[in-house]
N, CA, C and O of each residue as an XYZ file, in Angstrom:
620
protein
N     137.704    153.830    177.422
C     136.896    153.670    176.530
C     135.282    154.511    176.953
O     134.688    154.345    178.018
N     134.892    155.272    175.989
C     133.607    155.412    176.207
C     132.494    155.224    175.468
O     132.960    155.122    174.334
N     131.121    155.093    175.362
C     130.400    154.584    175.037
C     128.999    155.400    174.545
O     128.132    155.509    175.412
N     128.731    155.953    173.274
C     127.575    156.605    173.275
C     126.436    156.097    172.117
O     126.871    155.630    171.063
N     125.290    156.176    172.288
C     124.220    155.245    171.113
C     123.824    156.641    170.221
O     123.519    157.730    170.707
N     123.899    156.362    169.058
C     123.034    157.217    168.099
C     122.240    156.815    167.224
O     122.631    155.980    166.408
N     120.986    157.291    167.185
C     119.749    156.786    166.342
C     119.859    157.980    165.231
O     120.113    159.119    165.623
N     119.688    157.740    163.993
C     119.849    158.425    162.666
C     119.261    157.896    161.562
O     119.903    157.907    160.512
N     118.063    157.390    161.591
C     117.616    156.768    160.200
C     118.241    155.204    160.358
O     118.579    154.618    161.386
N     118.264    154.812    159.147
C     118.869    153.386    158.772
C     120.258    153.358    159.592
O     121.282    154.002    159.361
N     120.009    152.465    160.576
C     121.290    152.008    160.888
C     122.574    151.681    160.185
O     123.644    151.955    160.729
N     122.529    151.141    159.070
C     123.601    150.646    158.040
C     124.167    151.998    157.937
O     125.297    152.121    158.409
N     123.593    153.090    157.393
C     124.516    154.113    156.847
C     125.097    154.454    158.490
O     126.326    154.536    158.484
N     124.601    154.628    159.615
C     125.194    155.533    160.677
C     126.499    154.462    160.972
O     127.637    154.914    161.100
N     126.294    153.410    161.040
C     127.673    152.473    161.374
C     128.565    152.600    160.289
O     129.744    152.882    160.504
N     128.114    152.416    159.090
C     129.133    152.791    158.045
C     130.390    154.192    158.632
O     131.529    154.273    159.093
N     129.273    155.067    158.237
C     130.015    156.171    158.697
C     130.687    156.404    159.759
O     131.607    157.203    159.586
N     130.554    155.955    160.911
C     131.461    155.974    162.348
C     132.668    155.156    162.146
O     133.798    155.415    162.559
N     132.356    154.317    161.582
C     133.658    153.083    161.252
C     135.101    153.927    160.710
O     136.273    153.604    160.904
N     134.622    154.965    160.061
C     135.768    155.546    159.405
C     136.651    156.320    160.204
O     137.746    156.713    159.800
N     136.122    156.574    161.493
C     136.917    157.635    162.373
C     137.902    156.950    163.244
O     137.651    155.986    163.967
N     139.023    157.528    163.108
C     140.451    156.908    164.232
C     139.907    157.379    165.385
O     139.586    158.558    165.529
N     139.751    156.343    166.409
C     139.337    156.551    167.489
C     137.989    155.747    168.078
O     137.689    155.446    169.233
N     137.303    155.527    166.805
C     136.288    154.538    167.084
C     136.553    153.296    167.094
O     136.806    152.795    165.999
N     136.574    152.632    168.014
C     136.929    151.176    168.268
C     135.938    150.154    167.897
O     136.235    149.020    167.521
N     134.836    150.580    168.013
C     133.864    149.535    167.881
C     132.282    150.312    167.520
O     132.027    151.441    167.941
N     131.483    149.648    166.833
C     130.394    150.234    166.188
C     129.228    148.891    166.477
O     129.689    147.757    166.342
N     128.066    149.000    166.783
C     127.092    147.614    166.622
C     125.789    148.212    166.331
O     125.410    149.176    166.997
N     125.079    147.731    165.404
C     123.737    148.017    165.172
C     122.848    147.384    166.236
O     123.168    146.279    166.674
N     121.722    148.019    166.697
C     120.770    147.690    167.396
C     119.363    148.361    167.543
O     118.967    149.238    166.774
N     118.820    147.993    168.339
C     117.132    148.844    168.733
C     117.513    149.313    170.016
O     118.242    148.674    170.774
N     116.947    150.602    170.302
C     117.037    151.299    171.563
C     115.813    152.033    171.959
O     115.172    152.688    171.138
N     115.440    151.922    173.353
C     114.715    152.760    173.717
C     113.023    152.648    173.311
O     112.256    153.591    173.118
N     112.717    151.158    173.252
C     111.377    150.882    172.665
C     110.846    149.953    174.273
O     111.339    149.853    175.397
N     109.798    149.498    173.702
C     109.092    148.355    174.811
C     109.268    147.062    174.077
O     109.409    146.869    172.869
N     109.223    146.129    175.186
C     109.461    144.715    175.303
C     111.053    144.520    174.936
O     111.820    145.293    174.362
N     111.283    143.126    175.509
C     112.561    142.734    175.395
C     113.168    142.196    174.137
O     112.358    141.635    173.400
N     114.447    142.240    173.708
C     115.128    141.531    172.719
C     114.206    141.444    171.455
O     113.979    140.325    170.996
N     113.627    142.619    170.826
C     113.068    142.708    169.685
C     113.473    142.294    168.280
O     114.663    142.565    168.118
N     113.071    141.883    167.485
C     113.599    141.305    166.053
C     113.307    142.633    165.038
O     112.669    143.631    165.373
N     113.817    142.442    163.962
C     113.638    143.679    163.027
C     112.135    144.083    162.951
O     111.667    145.191    163.212
N     111.280    142.644    162.421
C     109.992    142.644    162.335
C     109.465    143.360    163.580
O     108.659    144.280    163.445
N     109.795    143.059    164.520
C     108.822    143.830    165.784
C     109.104    145.488    165.541
O     108.143    146.246    165.406
N     110.206    145.880    165.506
C     110.531    147.218    165.677
C     109.848    147.871    164.377
O     109.685    149.090    164.326
N     109.474    147.061    163.377
C     108.850    147.589    161.938
C     107.525    147.703    162.207
O     106.850    148.542    161.610
N     106.916    146.758    163.270
C     105.807    146.405    163.607
C     105.095    147.543    164.782
O     103.907    147.632    165.091
N     106.166    148.284    165.253
C     105.515    149.315    166.292
C     106.135    148.914    167.908
O     105.477    149.022    168.942
N     107.330    148.510    167.827
C     107.656    148.180    169.218
C     108.282    149.265    169.861
O     108.583    149.141    171.048
N     108.590    150.592    169.096
C     108.974    151.645    169.540
C     110.430    152.012    169.829
O     110.785    153.087    170.312
N     111.161    151.093    169.513
C     112.377    151.089    169.227
C     113.147    152.026    168.323
O     112.360    152.517    167.514
N     114.327    152.445    168.156
C     114.977    153.194    167.418
C     116.104    152.132    166.758
O     116.788    151.325    167.388
N     116.100    152.305    165.681
C     117.341    151.887    164.702
C     118.799    152.764    165.283
O     119.063    153.853    164.773
N     119.626    152.221    166.300
C     120.541    152.892    166.702
C     121.962    152.217    166.553
O     122.087    151.048    166.187
N     122.915    152.960    166.832
C     124.141    152.442    166.423
C     125.114    152.452    167.888
O     125.505    153.595    168.127
N     125.450    151.707    168.622
C     126.523    151.822    169.732
C     127.654    152.009    169.191
O     128.178    151.257    168.369
N     128.227    153.318    169.743
C     129.617    153.496    169.426
C     130.656    153.735    170.538
O     130.629    154.648    171.363
N     131.710    152.620    170.402
C     132.608    152.807    171.370
C     133.773    153.509    170.943
O     134.183    153.265    169.808
N     134.519    154.526    171.811
C     135.321    155.183    171.166
C     136.202    155.856    172.291
O     135.800    156.275    173.377
N     137.773    155.869    171.686
C     138.794    156.242    172.640
C     138.625    157.591    173.037
O     138.801    158.405    172.131
N     138.373    157.976    173.984
C     138.106    159.644    174.085
C     139.522    160.426    174.181
O     139.567    161.645    174.347
N     140.365    159.830    174.093
C     142.017    160.444    173.750
C     142.226    160.556    172.219
O     143.064    161.278    171.680
N     141.431    159.819    171.656
C     141.745    159.887    170.064
C     140.731    160.577    169.431
O     140.984    161.136    168.364
N     139.423    160.642    170.000
C     138.524    161.607    169.538
C     137.233    161.822    170.397
O     136.509    160.930    170.839
N     137.073    163.242    170.558
C     135.914    163.546    171.515
C     134.615    162.884    171.405
O     134.375    162.098    170.487
N     133.698    163.207    172.395
C     132.332    163.216    172.478
C     131.899    164.273    171.352
O     131.346    163.969    170.295
N     132.212    165.435    171.721
C     131.687    166.677    170.846
C     132.202    166.352    169.279
O     131.474    166.581    168.314
N     133.194    165.939    169.186
C     133.667    166.010    167.557
C     132.614    164.636    166.826
O     132.229    164.569    165.659
N     132.294    163.469    168.155
C     131.440    162.498    167.173
C     130.248    163.280    166.883
O     129.686    163.223    165.789
N     129.833    164.049    167.900
C     128.409    164.675    167.828
C     128.390    165.649    166.531
O     127.359    165.657    165.859
N     129.218    166.273    166.238
C     129.857    167.148    165.250
C     129.552    166.654    164.205
O     128.699    167.170    163.482
N     130.314    165.321    163.840
C     130.096    164.362    162.622
C     128.544    163.897    162.413
O     128.055    163.838    161.284
N     127.886    163.605    163.471
C     126.747    162.977    163.580
C     126.002    163.975    162.938
O     125.447    163.624    161.897
N     125.829    165.336    163.368
C     125.000    166.140    162.408
C     125.053    166.647    161.220
O     124.170    167.268    160.627
N     126.334    166.316    160.800
C     126.623    166.360    159.274
C     125.523    165.266    158.456
O     124.796    165.704    157.564
N     125.498    164.176    158.760
C     124.692    163.207    158.024
C     123.365    162.918    158.481
O     122.772    161.945    158.015
N     122.840    163.652    159.335
C     121.242    163.732    159.712
C     120.488    164.970    159.348
O     121.060    165.976    158.930
N     119.217    164.881    159.510
C     118.539    165.949    159.289
C     117.973    166.058    160.670
O     117.073    165.352    161.126
N     118.620    167.047    161.297
C     117.903    167.490    162.703
C     116.499    167.666    162.863
O     115.908    167.260    163.863
N     115.974    168.218    161.977
C     114.383    168.820    162.042
C     113.523    168.042    161.539
O     112.398    168.537    161.478
N     113.650    166.773    161.067
C     112.802    165.722    160.301
C     112.514    164.972    161.691
O     113.360    164.632    162.518
N     111.177    164.801    161.753
C     110.778    164.063    162.964
C     110.409    162.655    162.156
O     109.815    162.647    161.078
N     110.936    161.271    162.976
C     110.523    160.437    162.366
C     110.711    159.719    161.080
O     110.182    158.666    160.727
N     111.713    160.611    160.322
C     112.125    160.391    159.158
C     113.691    160.989    158.673
O     114.133    162.130    158.807
N     114.265    159.920    158.136
C     115.513    160.109    157.421
C     115.838    159.635    156.174
O     116.058    158.427    156.081
N     115.925    160.419    155.061
C     116.015    160.181    153.827
C     114.721    159.402    153.335
O     113.601    159.903    153.442
N     114.936    158.182    152.805
C     113.510    157.500    152.388
C     112.873    156.924    152.972
O     111.794    156.497    152.560
N     113.510    156.647    154.560
C     112.982    155.950    155.561
C     112.072    156.677    156.653
O     112.536    157.535    157.405
N     110.586    156.220    156.683
C     109.778    157.098    157.477
C     109.182    155.935    158.817
O     108.807    154.787    158.581
N     109.207    156.393    159.809
C     108.446    155.773    161.054
C     109.276    156.084    162.218
O     110.394    156.590    162.110
N     108.698    155.765    163.387
C     109.522    156.013    164.854
C     110.828    155.418    164.892
O     111.852    155.913    165.363
N     110.665    154.203    164.294
C     112.007    153.620    164.344
C     113.362    154.165    163.545
O     114.473    153.646    163.441
N     112.880    155.307    163.067
C     113.795    155.997    162.051
C     113.918    157.164    162.606
O     114.300    158.027    161.816
N     113.690    157.601    163.944
C     114.073    158.999    164.805
C     115.498    159.148    164.724
O     116.311    158.276    164.416
N     115.713    160.331    165.029
C     117.010    160.590    165.519
C     117.025    160.693    166.944
O     116.019    160.899    167.623
N     118.620    160.490    167.552
C     118.508    160.387    169.162
C     119.947    160.306    169.610
O     120.691    159.571    168.962
N     120.402    160.939    170.589
C     121.313    160.819    171.616
C     121.326    160.119    172.709
O     120.818    160.647    173.698
N     121.807    158.977    172.818
C     121.333    158.211    174.312
C     122.876    157.836    174.737
O     123.843    157.580    174.019
N     122.740    157.904    176.317
C     124.130    157.652    176.931
C     123.748    156.807    178.205
O     122.600    156.565    178.579
N     125.094    156.344    178.891
C     124.566    155.550    179.989
C     125.196    156.391    181.308
O     126.268    156.981    181.182
N     124.545    156.403    182.427
C     125.153    157.043    183.547
C     125.180    158.328    183.333
O     124.236    158.563    182.579
N     125.761    159.328    183.588
C     125.258    160.949    183.781
C     125.558    161.472    182.435
O     126.420    161.096    181.641
N     124.688    162.404    182.331
C     124.444    163.095    181.043
C     125.564    164.130    180.754
O     125.815    165.190    181.329
N     126.292    163.397    179.478
C     127.489    164.281    179.206
C     127.154    165.714    178.744
O     126.191    166.046    178.052
N     127.943    166.359    179.158
C     127.765    167.756    178.840
C     128.021    168.285    177.419
O     127.499    169.331    177.034
N     128.782    167.592    176.698
C     128.962    168.048    175.282
C     127.812    167.909    174.537
O     127.674    168.606    173.531
N     126.760    166.928    174.951
C     125.586    166.838    174.280
C     124.889    168.276    174.240
O     124.494    168.732    173.166
N     124.749    168.975    175.435
C     124.033    170.065    175.719
C     124.875    171.205    174.789
O     124.283    172.142    174.254
N     126.119    171.030    174.686
C     126.674    172.060    174.021
C     126.476    172.191    172.439
O     126.250    173.156    171.710
N     126.661    170.762    172.199
C     126.574    170.704    170.661
C     125.114    170.788    170.228
O     124.783    171.423    169.226
N     124.325    170.193    170.933
C     122.786    170.733    170.607
C     122.475    172.141    170.522
O     121.718    172.707    169.733
N     123.202    172.637    171.493
C     122.614    174.246    171.404
C     123.548    174.862    170.451
O     123.258    176.008    170.108
N     124.580    174.351    169.968
C     125.390    175.161    168.717
C     124.401    174.559    167.603
O     123.911    175.452    166.911
N     124.021    173.363    167.289
C     123.272    173.142    166.190
C     121.871    173.794    165.983
O     121.445    174.216    164.908
N     121.212    173.812    167.203
C     119.875    174.714    167.110
C     120.113    176.166    166.906
O     119.170    176.848    166.504
N     121.434    176.794    167.170
C     121.591    178.216    167.001
C     121.708    178.146    165.207
O     121.139    178.963    164.483
N     122.379    177.246    164.806
C     122.615    177.193    163.169
C     121.017    176.846    162.515
O     120.661    177.457    161.508
N     120.410    176.171    162.944
C     119.174    175.685    162.609
C     118.277    176.776    162.641
O     117.445    176.892    161.741
N     118.364    177.833    163.846
C     117.216    178.629    164.167
C     116.353    178.239    164.900
O     115.739    179.029    165.618
N     116.157    177.200    164.892
C     114.889    176.606    165.963
C     115.328    175.288    166.514
O     116.411    174.735    166.322
N     114.134    174.797    167.358
C     114.596    173.486    168.229
C     114.635    172.415    167.323
O     113.906    172.364    166.332
N     115.645    171.366    167.693
C     115.565    170.253    167.099
C     114.692    169.080    167.134
O     113.738    169.111    167.911
N     114.870    168.131    166.458
C     113.767    167.110    166.532
C     114.541    165.754    167.038
O     114.093    164.619    166.878
N     115.916    166.110    167.747
C     116.647    165.088    168.121
C     116.309    164.571    169.383
O     116.124    165.479    170.193
N     116.158    163.426    169.851
C     115.961    163.178    171.185
C     116.985    163.154    172.094
O     117.757    162.273    171.716
N     117.361    163.627    173.019
C     118.450    163.162    173.984
C     118.055    162.679    175.240
O     117.073    163.142    175.822
N     118.811    161.702    175.738
C     118.506    161.134    176.810
C     119.039    159.813    177.282
O     119.658    159.091    176.501
N     118.838    159.489    178.456
C     119.494    158.058    178.820
C     119.144    156.813    178.069
O     118.016    156.600    177.624
N     119.921    156.193    177.975
C     119.506    154.644    176.988
C     118.676    154.120    178.013
O     119.141    154.036    179.150
N     117.399    153.721    177.753
C     116.630    153.182    178.622
C     116.934    151.457    178.262
O     116.707    150.739    179.236
N     117.334    150.838    177.207
C     117.833    149.631    176.583
C     118.328    149.492    175.325
O     118.259    150.464    174.572
N     118.814    148.473    174.950
C     119.572    148.217    173.627
C     119.775    146.767    173.386
O     120.223    146.012    174.248
N     119.431    146.399    172.190
C     119.260    145.112    171.949
C     120.111    145.027    170.557
O     119.817    145.601    169.509
N     121.094    144.284    170.760
C     121.857    144.026    169.239
C     120.869    143.639    168.209
O     119.886    142.958    168.499
N     121.103    144.047    167.050
C     120.334    143.762    165.897
C     120.734    142.340    165.486
O     121.653    141.694    165.989
N     119.925    141.948    164.515
C     120.522    140.695    164.043
C     121.974    140.424    163.169
O     122.528    141.364    162.600
N     122.396    139.358    163.138
C     123.820    139.241    162.380
C     123.976    140.030    161.047
O     124.804    140.864    160.678
N     122.960    139.509    160.499
C     122.939    140.149    158.977
C     122.883    141.737    159.025
O     123.436    142.394    158.142
N     122.304    142.248    159.919
C     122.450    143.869    159.818
C     123.664    144.293    160.482
O     123.723    145.507    160.677
N     124.787    143.507    160.936
C     126.144    144.127    161.575
C     126.915    144.410    160.248
O     127.007    143.571    159.352
N     127.443    145.616    160.194
C     128.614    146.009    159.060
C     127.803    145.541    157.693
O     128.435    144.971    156.803
N     126.575    145.764    157.572
C     125.816    145.541    156.456
C     126.498    146.208    155.053
O     126.492    145.591    153.987
N     127.041    147.454    155.198
C     127.373    148.117    153.818
C     128.946    147.512    153.305
O     129.461    147.511    152.187
N     129.375    147.083    154.434
C     130.660    146.405    154.181
C     130.540    145.176    153.311
O     131.403    144.918    152.472
N     129.378    144.344    153.521
C     128.917    143.095    152.966
C     128.389    143.273    151.558
O     128.465    142.497    150.605
N     127.788    144.572    151.653
C     126.658    144.713    150.668
C     126.900    146.440    150.242
O     126.165    147.366    150.587
N     128.148    146.531    149.399
C     128.525    147.938    149.138
C     127.488    148.627    148.371
O     127.325    149.833    148.559
N     126.768    147.988    147.524
C     125.526    149.076    146.729
C     124.444    148.888    147.686
O     123.417    149.288    147.137
N     124.197    148.467    148.855
C     122.921    148.690    149.477
C     122.696    149.893    150.007
O     123.604    150.713    150.140
N     121.217    150.164    150.432
C     120.811    151.440    150.540
C     121.659    152.478    151.638
O     122.154    151.987    152.653
N     121.749    153.568    151.421
C     122.273    154.176    152.154
C     122.042    155.831    152.320
O     122.532    156.686    151.583
N     121.319    156.023    153.278
C     120.552    157.266    153.229
C     121.518    158.660    153.345
O     121.087    159.776    153.054
N     122.834    158.412    153.798
C     123.611    159.308    154.093
C     124.598    159.713    152.801
O     125.252    160.756    152.820
N     124.633    158.862    151.780
C     125.574    159.113    150.475
C     125.215    160.877    150.206
O     124.133    161.463    150.185
N     126.597    161.371    150.026
C     126.625    162.668    149.511
C     126.390    163.569    150.759
O     125.902    164.699    150.737
N     126.802    162.908    151.806
C     126.930    163.886    152.824
C     128.073    163.600    153.561
O     128.393    164.319    154.507
């Protein structure tokens, strides 16, 4: 099993999207790469610097990181800074975070997407500095609330 951390706006939408793929074993919403330990949603909305992020555990024999990242770029606006859909603020930035050595697939897919866009992307890439699971009510939110806000609808 491998793990990648994806920030792309509201984490409810990102989690729901990635849960559909065969080979994705587990997802968890949380807060990544900010300041302070164990932030709450209120802390994140008040400037802790964390990004709403989804931890994606996947079976690399069933789905590759490159495939996951290609799907990721379908549902985000990679040129938008600190905004996805109606959500604005640093907590809604886009990012691809990893543990350990940087996977080469990140650079490959980023270069492909930059070529498509014709410009540098606003997607952060880098090592995971920290990740704190979000509150229970944020986990699988759109499964429990199918009419809840989802910025990726139609993508």
